[in-house]
Each structure stands twice: as C-alpha cells, then as structure tokens.
ZADO-1210 file (C-alpha; in nm, 4 decimals, padded with zeros to 6 digits):
<atoms>
<atom x="-00.0263" y="-00.0295" z="-00.0084" code="UNK" pos="1"/>
<atom x="00.1405" y="00.3215" z="-00.1245" code="UNK" pos="2"/>
<atom x="00.1884" y="00.6301" z="00.1787" code="UNK" pos="3"/>
<atom x="-00.0889" y="00.8789" z="00.0893" code="UNK" pos="4"/>
<atom x="00.0121" y="01.1889" z="-00.1208" code="UNK" pos="5"/>
<atom x="-00.1011" y="01.5498" z="00.1095" code="UNK" pos="6"/>
<atom x="-00.1253" y="01.8447" z="-00.0887" code="UNK" pos="7"/>
<atom x="-00.3755" y="02.2032" z="-00.0821" code="UNK" pos="8"/>
<atom x="-00.6206" y="02.2661" z="-00.2890" code="UNK" pos="9"/>
<atom x="-00.6039" y="02.4761" z="-00.5557" code="UNK" pos="10"/>
<atom x="-00.9152" y="02.6994" z="-00.7395" code="UNK" pos="11"/>
<atom x="-00.9292" y="02.4003" z="-00.9913" code="UNK" pos="12"/>
<atom x="-01.0467" y="02.1277" z="-00.6920" code="UNK" pos="13"/>
<atom x="-01.3008" y="02.3479" z="-00.6199" code="UNK" pos="14"/>
<atom x="-01.5263" y="02.0429" z="-00.7100" code="UNK" pos="15"/>
<atom x="-01.3034" y="01.7979" z="-00.5604" code="UNK" pos="16"/>
<atom x="-01.3468" y="02.0103" z="-00.2252" code="UNK" pos="17"/>
<atom x="-01.7402" y="02.0158" z="-00.2842" code="UNK" pos="18"/>
<atom x="-01.7512" y="01.6647" z="-00.3516" code="UNK" pos="19"/>
<atom x="-01.5905" y="01.5856" z="-00.0215" code="UNK" pos="20"/>
<atom x="-01.7990" y="01.7801" z="00.1902" code="UNK" pos="21"/>
<atom x="-02.0848" y="01.6284" z="00.0199" code="UNK" pos="22"/>
<atom x="-01.8888" y="01.2148" z="00.1342" code="UNK" pos="23"/>
<atom x="-01.8256" y="01.4047" z="00.4563" code="UNK" pos="24"/>
<atom x="-02.1916" y="01.5159" z="00.5462" code="UNK" pos="25"/>
<atom x="-02.3705" y="01.2012" z="00.4650" code="UNK" pos="26"/>
<atom x="-02.1789" y="00.9851" z="00.6149" code="UNK" pos="27"/>
<atom x="-02.1666" y="01.1869" z="00.9505" code="UNK" pos="28"/>
<atom x="-02.6350" y="01.1432" z="00.8482" code="UNK" pos="29"/>
<atom x="-02.6823" y="01.3938" z="00.6520" code="UNK" pos="30"/>
<atom x="-02.8754" y="01.4274" z="00.2952" code="UNK" pos="31"/>
<atom x="-02.7874" y="01.5364" z="-00.0844" code="UNK" pos="32"/>
<atom x="-02.9877" y="01.8742" z="-00.1531" code="UNK" pos="33"/>
<atom x="-03.0083" y="01.9068" z="-00.6070" code="UNK" pos="34"/>
<atom x="-02.7246" y="02.1990" z="-00.6905" code="UNK" pos="35"/>
<atom x="-02.5191" y="02.1584" z="-00.3735" code="UNK" pos="36"/>
<atom x="-02.1462" y="02.0290" z="-00.5781" code="UNK" pos="37"/>
<atom x="-02.2446" y="02.4183" z="-00.7505" code="UNK" pos="38"/>
<atom x="-02.2980" y="02.5558" z="-00.4744" code="UNK" pos="39"/>
<atom x="-02.0168" y="02.4264" z="-00.2433" code="UNK" pos="40"/>
<atom x="-01.7699" y="02.4735" z="-00.5493" code="UNK" pos="41"/>
<atom x="-01.8829" y="02.8683" z="-00.6333" code="UNK" pos="42"/>
<atom x="-01.8783" y="02.9431" z="-00.2379" code="UNK" pos="43"/>
<atom x="-01.5159" y="02.8466" z="-00.1610" code="UNK" pos="44"/>
<atom x="-01.3811" y="02.9376" z="-00.4688" code="UNK" pos="45"/>
<atom x="-01.4782" y="03.3350" z="-00.3658" code="UNK" pos="46"/>
<atom x="-01.2524" y="03.2587" z="-00.0224" code="UNK" pos="47"/>
<atom x="-01.0414" y="02.9450" z="-00.0890" code="UNK" pos="48"/>
<atom x="-00.7783" y="03.1903" z="00.0752" code="UNK" pos="49"/>
<atom x="-00.9669" y="03.1788" z="00.3931" code="UNK" pos="50"/>
<atom x="-01.0940" y="02.8544" z="00.4156" code="UNK" pos="51"/>
<atom x="-00.7556" y="02.6890" z="00.3153" code="UNK" pos="52"/>
<atom x="-00.7864" y="02.2871" z="00.2369" code="UNK" pos="53"/>
<atom x="-00.5723" y="01.9495" z="00.2522" code="UNK" pos="54"/>
<atom x="-00.6556" y="01.7503" z="00.0204" code="UNK" pos="55"/>
<atom x="-00.5123" y="01.3095" z="00.0968" code="UNK" pos="56"/>
<atom x="-00.4532" y="01.1146" z="-00.2173" code="UNK" pos="57"/>
<atom x="-00.4004" y="00.7512" z="-00.2165" code="UNK" pos="58"/>
<atom x="-00.3920" y="00.5184" z="-00.4755" code="UNK" pos="59"/>
<atom x="-00.5289" y="00.7241" z="-00.7233" code="UNK" pos="60"/>
<atom x="-00.8604" y="00.7898" z="-00.4868" code="UNK" pos="61"/>
<atom x="-00.9438" y="01.0843" z="-00.3151" code="UNK" pos="62"/>
<atom x="-00.8309" y="00.9805" z="00.0900" code="UNK" pos="63"/>
<atom x="-00.9937" y="01.2702" z="00.2958" code="UNK" pos="64"/>
<atom x="-01.0003" y="01.6362" z="00.3625" code="UNK" pos="65"/>
<atom x="-00.8699" y="01.9127" z="00.6049" code="UNK" pos="66"/>
<atom x="-01.0292" y="02.2248" z="00.5386" code="UNK" pos="67"/>
<atom x="-01.0076" y="02.4850" z="00.8101" code="UNK" pos="68"/>
<atom x="-01.1056" y="02.8841" z="00.8577" code="UNK" pos="69"/>
<atom x="-00.7429" y="03.1239" z="00.8636" code="UNK" pos="70"/>
<atom x="-00.8937" y="03.3757" z="01.2365" code="UNK" pos="71"/>
<atom x="-00.6961" y="03.6900" z="01.2751" code="UNK" pos="72"/>
<atom x="-00.7029" y="03.8910" z="01.5679" code="UNK" pos="73"/>
<atom x="-00.5931" y="04.2466" z="01.5961" code="UNK" pos="74"/>
<atom x="-00.2709" y="04.2411" z="01.8134" code="UNK" pos="75"/>
<atom x="-00.2822" y="04.2369" z="02.1363" code="UNK" pos="76"/>
<atom x="-00.0598" y="04.3806" z="02.3612" code="UNK" pos="77"/>
<atom x="00.1989" y="04.0785" z="02.5381" code="UNK" pos="78"/>
<atom x="00.1230" y="03.8602" z="02.2495" code="UNK" pos="79"/>
<atom x="00.4303" y="03.8900" z="02.0639" code="UNK" pos="80"/>
<atom x="00.2865" y="04.0695" z="01.7716" code="UNK" pos="81"/>
<atom x="00.2610" y="03.6393" z="01.6894" code="UNK" pos="82"/>
<atom x="-00.1660" y="03.5649" z="01.6547" code="UNK" pos="83"/>
<atom x="-00.3620" y="03.4115" z="01.4643" code="UNK" pos="84"/>
<atom x="-00.5104" y="03.0212" z="01.4251" code="UNK" pos="85"/>
<atom x="-00.5969" y="02.7726" z="01.1668" code="UNK" pos="86"/>
<atom x="-00.9598" y="02.6743" z="01.3041" code="UNK" pos="87"/>
<atom x="-01.0378" y="02.3410" z="01.1737" code="UNK" pos="88"/>
<atom x="-01.3713" y="02.3100" z="00.9587" code="UNK" pos="89"/>
<atom x="-01.3964" y="01.9593" z="00.8401" code="UNK" pos="90"/>
<atom x="-01.2332" y="01.7045" z="00.9234" code="UNK" pos="91"/>
<atom x="-01.2894" y="01.3664" z="00.7137" code="UNK" pos="92"/>
<atom x="-01.1315" y="01.0528" z="00.5593" code="UNK" pos="93"/>
<atom x="-01.3274" y="00.7589" z="00.3363" code="UNK" pos="94"/>
<atom x="-01.4043" y="00.5003" z="00.5823" code="UNK" pos="95"/>
<atom x="-01.1871" y="00.2876" z="00.3046" code="UNK" pos="96"/>
<atom x="-00.9206" y="00.4647" z="00.3963" code="UNK" pos="97"/>
<atom x="-00.9056" y="00.5003" z="00.7672" code="UNK" pos="98"/>
<atom x="-00.6197" y="00.2996" z="00.9743" code="UNK" pos="99"/>
<atom x="-00.4049" y="00.4130" z="00.7405" code="UNK" pos="100"/>
<atom x="-00.2228" y="00.7087" z="00.8885" code="UNK" pos="101"/>
<atom x="-00.4014" y="00.9625" z="00.6363" code="UNK" pos="102"/>
<atom x="-00.5818" y="01.1698" z="00.8762" code="UNK" pos="103"/>
<atom x="-00.2039" y="01.2336" z="01.1002" code="UNK" pos="104"/>
<atom x="-00.0612" y="01.2863" z="00.7785" code="UNK" pos="105"/>
<atom x="-00.3560" y="01.5682" z="00.7090" code="UNK" pos="106"/>
<atom x="-00.3163" y="01.7170" z="01.0463" code="UNK" pos="107"/>
<atom x="00.0476" y="01.7463" z="01.0790" code="UNK" pos="108"/>
<atom x="00.0349" y="01.9272" z="00.7023" code="UNK" pos="109"/>
<atom x="-00.2262" y="02.2041" z="00.8694" code="UNK" pos="110"/>
<atom x="00.0146" y="02.2259" z="01.1389" code="UNK" pos="111"/>
<atom x="00.2967" y="02.2564" z="00.9735" code="UNK" pos="112"/>
<atom x="00.1548" y="02.5432" z="00.7047" code="UNK" pos="113"/>
<atom x="00.0167" y="02.7251" z="00.9976" code="UNK" pos="114"/>
<atom x="00.3442" y="02.7442" z="01.1699" code="UNK" pos="115"/>
<atom x="00.5276" y="02.8841" z="00.7899" code="UNK" pos="116"/>
<atom x="00.2206" y="03.1116" z="00.7730" code="UNK" pos="117"/>
<atom x="00.2850" y="03.1927" z="01.1151" code="UNK" pos="118"/>
<atom x="00.0018" y="03.1620" z="01.2990" code="UNK" pos="119"/>
<atom x="00.0067" y="03.1286" z="01.7060" code="UNK" pos="120"/>
<atom x="-00.2003" y="02.7795" z="01.7224" code="UNK" pos="121"/>
<atom x="-00.4380" y="02.5562" z="01.5453" code="UNK" pos="122"/>
<atom x="-00.7072" y="02.4391" z="01.7328" code="UNK" pos="123"/>
<atom x="-01.0689" y="02.1808" z="01.6511" code="UNK" pos="124"/>
<atom x="-01.3070" y="02.0139" z="01.8376" code="UNK" pos="125"/>
<atom x="-01.2248" y="01.6396" z="01.8479" code="UNK" pos="126"/>
<atom x="-01.4848" y="01.3549" z="01.8224" code="UNK" pos="127"/>
<atom x="-01.4564" y="01.0936" z="02.0825" code="UNK" pos="128"/>
<atom x="-01.3095" y="00.9202" z="01.7196" code="UNK" pos="129"/>
<atom x="-00.9921" y="01.1264" z="01.6810" code="UNK" pos="130"/>
<atom x="-00.8895" y="01.1976" z="01.9912" code="UNK" pos="131"/>
<atom x="-00.6698" y="01.0352" z="02.0499" code="UNK" pos="132"/>
<atom x="-00.5226" y="01.1055" z="01.6474" code="UNK" pos="133"/>
<atom x="-00.5316" y="01.4739" z="01.8076" code="UNK" pos="134"/>
<atom x="-00.3653" y="01.4151" z="02.1226" code="UNK" pos="135"/>
<atom x="-00.0584" y="01.2053" z="01.8867" code="UNK" pos="136"/>
<atom x="-00.0047" y="01.5349" z="01.6385" code="UNK" pos="137"/>
<atom x="00.0601" y="01.7531" z="01.9688" code="UNK" pos="138"/>
<atom x="-00.2591" y="01.8979" z="02.0050" code="UNK" pos="139"/>
<atom x="-00.4305" y="01.9245" z="02.3904" code="UNK" pos="140"/>
<atom x="-00.7733" y="02.0214" z="02.5681" code="UNK" pos="141"/>
<atom x="-00.7914" y="02.4185" z="02.5998" code="UNK" pos="142"/>
<atom x="-01.1306" y="02.4740" z="02.6878" code="UNK" pos="143"/>
<atom x="-01.4764" y="02.4676" z="02.4451" code="UNK" pos="144"/>
<atom x="-01.6135" y="02.6650" z="02.2603" code="UNK" pos="145"/>
<atom x="-01.9308" y="02.8079" z="02.3267" code="UNK" pos="146"/>
<atom x="-02.1587" y="03.0289" z="02.1144" code="UNK" pos="147"/>
<atom x="-02.4780" y="03.2469" z="02.0275" code="UNK" pos="148"/>
<atom x="-02.7108" y="03.1183" z="01.7840" code="UNK" pos="149"/>
<atom x="-02.8518" y="03.4312" z="01.5544" code="UNK" pos="150"/>
<atom x="-03.1408" y="03.2331" z="01.3907" code="UNK" pos="151"/>
<atom x="-03.3086" y="03.1334" z="01.6786" code="UNK" pos="152"/>
<atom x="-03.5342" y="03.3113" z="01.8328" code="UNK" pos="153"/>
<atom x="-03.4774" y="03.3611" z="02.2155" code="UNK" pos="154"/>
</atoms>
C-alpha cells in the first residue's frame, strides 16, 4: 500500500472539495440536495484563501480532506506579534482509508502550514474517534467553544 499524498487544494479543486464535503455530510447522516456541489464550489472559490483545504490522495483516489478557517485577530499587548489561529472546520477520511494514518498526515500538514504562515495556534474540536489522533499530533485540551445562535428566537 502506498503512502498518502497530502496537498493543498487550489482553485482547480473546487469540485473535489465540494464532493468530499458532501461525502462527509452523508457519512455523518446528512442528506444531499440538488445543486449542492456547484453552490459549494462557487462559495469556496470566492474565498478559498480564507478556508485553506488539504486533500489526501492514495492509490489514485481522494482519501480525505481537512478544511480550516484562518482567524486573524488584531494585535494585543503582550502577544509578541504572533497571532492568529488555523481552526479546523471539517476533517474527514473516507471509511475505506481509515487506519492508514491519513488523518494524522492531514493534521500534521495543516499544523506545519500554520507554523510557516506565522500563526500562533491550530485548533479543532475533536470527536470521540479523533481525540487520540489529535493527541498524537500534539494538540491538547484548551477548554470548549461556546456560541450564540443568531438564527433562533430566544
């Protein structure tokens, strides 16, 4: 079995990223909808630099992907001029490719890209099945995220 190739997605990969996103959603119990691939690809293309994505390829197939958002806060006293976070939004390895260290390779590649970009952190909210993988790559618990849903009446 060959080792996975990890590469950053570019504009020509918009439909691949869309297809992997749909596969991820379906695997997690979601449903498809007409026109999703085109709608997603167009949205991702408009702002792909703010949503860096890495694709894993193995044996001529797309094995998985990692998609993140770059969060760049304004400077703050005492932050040493190094700021920003690469926040992993979607992280998916197709079931037939699991157990082959592809997820670890994707996460390590994203961490190295964040380091090279001068970002201060890489963060993600792991699921029960990805917590060990995150720990192997060097991520550690840092609290939990909270949110206010603005689309609900309260």
